[in-house]
N, C-alpha and C positions, 0 to 999 in steps of 0.2 A: 504494500500500500504506500503510494507516494503522495505526500502532502506538500502543497505549494503555499508559501506565505506571500500573498499578493501585495503589490504596491497600492497604497491608498491614493485614490484619484479624485475623491470628492472635494469640492471647494465649499467653505474654507478648508485648508489642509488639516489633516488629523495625523499626529505623529505616533499614535498608539499602534500596538501590534498584538496579535493573539499570543504568539510565543516569542519570548526573548531568546537570545543566543544560549544562555545557560539552560533554559527549559527545553530548547531543541535538543541539546546534548543529553538531557535527562530522558526525553522521549526515546531517543535512539538507543540509549543504554537499556531501557526497560522493555523495549519492543524491537527485537532484532529484525523483524520483517518490515519495519517502518523505514521510509526514506523521506528526507526533507530537502526541498529546494526553496531558496529565498529569492524572490524577484528583486533586482536592484532598486533602491529608492533613495532619492536625495533628501527626503524629509523625515524618514523614520527615526525615532528617538535613539534606536540602536543602529549605528551605521553599518554599512556592508562589511567593513573590516572587522567589526566585533563578531560577526557571524563566522567569517572566514578564519579568524584566529582560533576558533573552537572546532574547526574542521567541518563547518556547515557550508554546503555548496550554495553559492550565489550565482544565479544565471537567469536570463530571460527565457525560461523554458516552461512556462506555466501550462502550455498545451500538452506537455508530457506528464503532468500530474493528474492523479485521480480525484483528490479532494483539495479545494482551494479555500484558504482561510483568510478572512479579512475582518475589519471592524465596521466601517461605515458602508453605506450603499455603494454598490459598484455601478458606475455609469453604464447605461445600456450598450453603448458602442464598445465598451471594454469587456462585456460578458463573453466568455468562451462557451460555445454550444456543447451540450452533452456532458457537462461536468457536474460534480457535486460542489456546492458552495455553502460556506458558513459566513454570515454577516448579519448585522442589524438591518433588516429590510424596511422597517417602519411601514408595514402593510397590514399587520394583524388587526389594527383598529380602523381599517379602510381609509387610511390617510390619503386624501385626494392627490397630493403631490407625488405619490409613488405608485399610482394606478398603472401608468405606462410601464413602470419597472416590472411589476408583477406579470403583466401581459407578456413582456419580452422574455421573462424567465420561462414562462410556459411555452412560448413560441420556439425558444431555443432548446427545448427539452432538457432544462437544467433541474437538478434536484436541489431545492433550496432548504437549508436548515437554518432557522433563525435563532440567533443567540438568546433572544428574549423568551423563547419557549423551550429551552433546554431545562427540563425539570426532572425531579424524581417521581416516584409512583404516586406521591401525595400532592403533586402539583407545585411543589416548592422549587423556585429557580435555583440552579446549581452554579451558573456562571453569570457574573454581573459586575458592572463598574460602580454600583450604588454607593459602596463605602467611600470611594474616592470622590464621588460627587458631594457627599456629605462633608468630607474633610476640606475640600476646596471651597465649597459653598459657605461653610462657617467662616473660613478665613476671609473670603471676599465680603461676607456680611460685616465682619468686624472692621475691615478696611473701609467699607461704605459708611459705617457709623462714624468713624474718625473723620472722614472727608465731609460728611453732612454736618456734623457738629463742630468741625474745625478744631478738634482736640488733639489729633495726632495723624500722622501719615504712615502708610505701609506700602512697600513695593508691591507691584502686581504679582500674583501667584505665578503667572507664566514666565516671569523673570527669575524665579527661584528654582533650585535644582530638584528638591524633593520635599517630602513631608517634614523631615527634620529641619530644613531651612525655613519652612513656613512657621513652625513652632518657635524657632529661634527669634523670628521677627515679632511674633505675637507676645512673647515674653519680655520684649523690650518696652512695651507700652503699658500704660495704666488706664484701665477703664474707670469712668466715674461710677457713682452708686446707682446703677441702672438695673432694671429687671429685664431679663432676656427669656423669651418663651421659645421652646422648641417642640414642634409637633412631629410625631413619628417615632416608632421604636424598632424600625426595620434596619436594613443595611444603611440607608441614607441617614436616618435620624441618629443612629448610633455612631456613624462616621462623624457627624457634626458634634455629637457629645464627646467623642475622643478629644476634639480640639478644645472644647470648653473646659474639660477636666484637665487637660495639659496646661491650660492657662491658670489652673488652680482656683477656678471660680467655684463658689459655694452652690451646691445643688439643694433646693428646698422643695418641700411637698406642696401640693396644690393649696391647701388651707393657708399655710404661711405665706405663700406667694400672693394670694389674693388679698390677704387681710393685714399682713405685717409690713413694717418698714425696716430697712436694713442700712447699716453704715458701710456697706461694701457691695460690689456688683454681685448679683445672684442669678441663677437660671433655674427654670422648671421644665422638665420634659414630660409631655402628656401624650396620650394616644386617643383614638377615636371615642372611647367610652367616656372620656373626660371633657371633650369639647362638643359632644352631642348628647341629646337626651330624648327619650321616647315621647311622642306626642300625647300618648294616653296617660302619662304620668307614672307608669310602672317602671320600676328600676331596671335599667338595661345593662348590658355588658358588651364587651368587644365582639364576642362571637355572634351575639344576637344582632348587633349593628351590621356586621358584614353579611349576615343572612337576610336581614330585612331593613336595608338602608332607608327605604321609603317611609318607614314607620318612625323616623327620627327627624328632629329639627336641630339646628345649630344652637349650642350653648357657649359659643366662643366669645361673645361680646363681653362677658364678665372678665375674661382675660385681657381683652383689648383695652379695657378701662385702666389697667395698671401696668401695661407692657410698654417699654420704650423701644425694644428691638426684637423683632420676630423672625425666627428661622423656620421656614416651612419645609419639613423633610418627610411628610406623610405620603401615603398612597391614597389617591382619590379614585373611588369606584363609581361606576354608573349608578344613578339613582340616589346617591348620597347628597345630603344638603350641603350648600356652600358654607364655608367657615364664616365668611363675612361678605356682605354685599356692598355695592357702591353707596347705597343709602346709609349703611352702617358707618362707613368712613366719613360721611358728612356730619354725623352726630357729634356734638361738642365734647362728649365724654370719650370719644375714640382717641386714644393716646399714642398709638404706635407711630413712630417717626421714621423707622428704617425697617425694610422687609428684605430678607434674603430668601427668595422663593426658589429653592433647589428643585422642587417638584415641577415648577414652570408649566402649569396648565393655563394656557392663554384664555382670557375671558371666562375663567372658571371659578373654583372655590376660594381663591385668594383674589378678591376683586381688584386690588391695586395692580395686579399683573395683567396689563392690557396688551403687552407685546413682549417678545423675548429680547434680551440684550445680548451683547456679543463679548467675546474675550477682549477685543480691541476697545470696546466702549461698554463696560459692564454695568453702569449705573444710569438710570434715568429717574426723573421725578414724576410723581402722579399728583395731579391737582384735583382735590376732591370736588370743589364746586363745578368745574367744567368737565370733569372725568376725562381729562386729556393728559398727554405727555408734556412735561415742562422741564426746565432745568432743575435738577435735583437740589441745587443750592438755594432755590427760592425758599424763603422763610416758611411758607405754608405748604410746601410740597412734601410728600412722603417719598423718601429715597428708596428705590426698588432695584435690587440686584436679581436679575432673572436670566442668567446665562444658561442656555439649554444644553451645553456640551462641556460641563465643568471638568470631568475627568481628563479632558484633553489638555488642561493646564498643568497637569501633573503626570505627563505621559509615561515616564519611566516606572514610577511606583504603581500607577494604575495598570500598566501592561503586566508587571510582575504579578500583581494580585489576581488579575483576570486569568493570566496564563497558568498559574498554579492550579486554579480550579478546572480550567479546560483540560489540562494534561492529566488531572486526577480522575475526572469523570467522563470526559468525551472521548479522548484518544483510546482508552482501553476498550470502549464499546466496538471499535472497528476490529478488534482482535479476539473478543470473547463471544462473538455471535450476538452482540447487543443484548446480553442476558437480562439487563435491567430495563430494557425498552427505551433507553435514553434517545437513541437515534430515531426510533419509530415515532416517538411523541413530538420530536422537533422537526420532522420532515414535513414540509408544507406542500411540496410539489413533487410529482413523479410521472414520468412518461407523458409529459405535456399536459397533465391534469392536476387539479388540487387533490390532495389526499383527503381521506374521510374527515379527519379532525378539523380541516380548514375549508370544507365545502361551503361554509357560510359566506366565504369571500367570492362566490361565483357571480353574484349580482354586481359586486364591486369590479370584478374583471370584465364583465359584460357591459359596464358603464351605466347600469340602471340606478 
């Protein structure tokens, strides 16, 4: 089985890779029948020489490979027919901008395996960049707070080497006595929490966060059961919320009344209530002045996120009265950091973390008969058709 690591061709450029040089070496050692070829790339965070130094072949011979491994969407003109591909296709939610991509994949008889649906038997994702989105998102949020409040400046994350460098910068600054709210306890939320803990910030419970004052900066991490409540007044829980989101309404405003800086690291599911609305933001008791929206659902549950921001220009201002984008330095504006590809700012660390999971769970499936069903669950297309689990995308492919 010959694996090809493809050059990332989507713009803006993404420097991440599925397998680092050391992980390629590990794969070859553990799986004697595996071969790996790396397509030359001028942008990859690990340069061609780093692969060659470890004996990994670098060559423009992707057409000779059986399985092609990438991170972002492959441009239609670069797709090689009759191959197996792994990348984030951003089609499983029927994203309009990738409709033509999925059609081309079917037309070219490509077997598509989407990283987003590589799961275990219980449906839990096995490979993801979420932790690094949380790490970079928290850093960018703190940076945005300093710029908005004119209290300190931090370098951009993309200009720093790794997580260690981010933490070194964070520990040079001193936050005022603010309250920081973090939603989400998954990979993203816990990645953000890593950074807050590394800053030695005090974590407090919901009751104290809502009702007490502090002489130091503090944060509170909450999940869906704490910022939503059942409409019928019956006490709910997280499991019930995910099973019956339509039975709930937001209980977030009580947090918005005491929060200075909000980090959104939660997962938002269909049918769930918005955390706060544009009308909520207009309320005189809405206190949040800086939002780091790692989840980045546009015009969704975090009403101040009305467009994504970019690595080059990561912060914009939201003006509550006009509901429009303004300069974030405007006194009445809420500063919003909503970069939608945060892990790309920490490409080396993010690639290492992602690759460790990929080599642990996915690569073995090619040599053990897919005994855990990992490949079967992630396969979206086969022989020019959608597989059974993704048949719901047929109307999307047909343009209906």
